[in-house]
N, C-alpha and C positions, 0 to 999 in steps of 0.2 A: 368913917367906916360904916356907920349906920345908914347914912344917906346913899352910899354906894350899893349896899345890899338892897335897900328899898328901891332904888332906881333899877337895879338888875331884876328884881322881882316884878316890877311893873312892866318892864320890857318883855320879859319871858312870858308873862301871863297875857299880854296883849296880842300875841300871835296864837291863833287857834288852828288846830289841825282840821283839814277839810273833812267833811262828813263823808262816810262811805255810803254809796248808793247801792241798793239791792232791789230785786224785782219780786213781786208777789202776784199770785193769780187772783185778779179781781180786787175790788175794794173791800169786800167782806167775805168771810168764810175761808180765807187762806189758812193753811196750817204750817207752811214752810216758807222760808225766804231763799232767794237764789242770787248769787253774785253775778252770774252770767245770764243775760236775757235769753240766750239760746240753749239753756240747760235742758237736758232730757226730761227732767222733772216737770217742766212747764209745757211739754209737748201736747198734753191733753187738756190744757187750760181752755175753757170755753167762755170765760167771763172777761177776757181781756187782761193783758199783763200791765201791772201798775208799778211805776218806779217810786220808791220811797227811801227814807234813810234807814240805815241799819239800826240806829237807836230806836226809831219809831217802830220798826218791825219787831224788835225784841220787846218793846213795851207792849205790843199786842199779844205777846206770849208765843210768837213764832220761833221756830228753830231752823237751823240750817238744813237744807235738802240733803238727803243721804247720798245723792249722786255727786255732791260737791265736797263732802267732808273727808 
């Protein structure tokens, strides 16, 4: 029984969920992240749109764009 549970734990933890990608305006100075690259909130971005992971964007202290929540 112990070995079955251990094997099940190893199998389940070996599969990771794919990271969610988000978009931010430029590499520095962004305040919001966006799920959609064509979001209205990115329309005035003049620094170039950068793709990053949701985890990294949240680590920078960014929050979800108001047009997308």
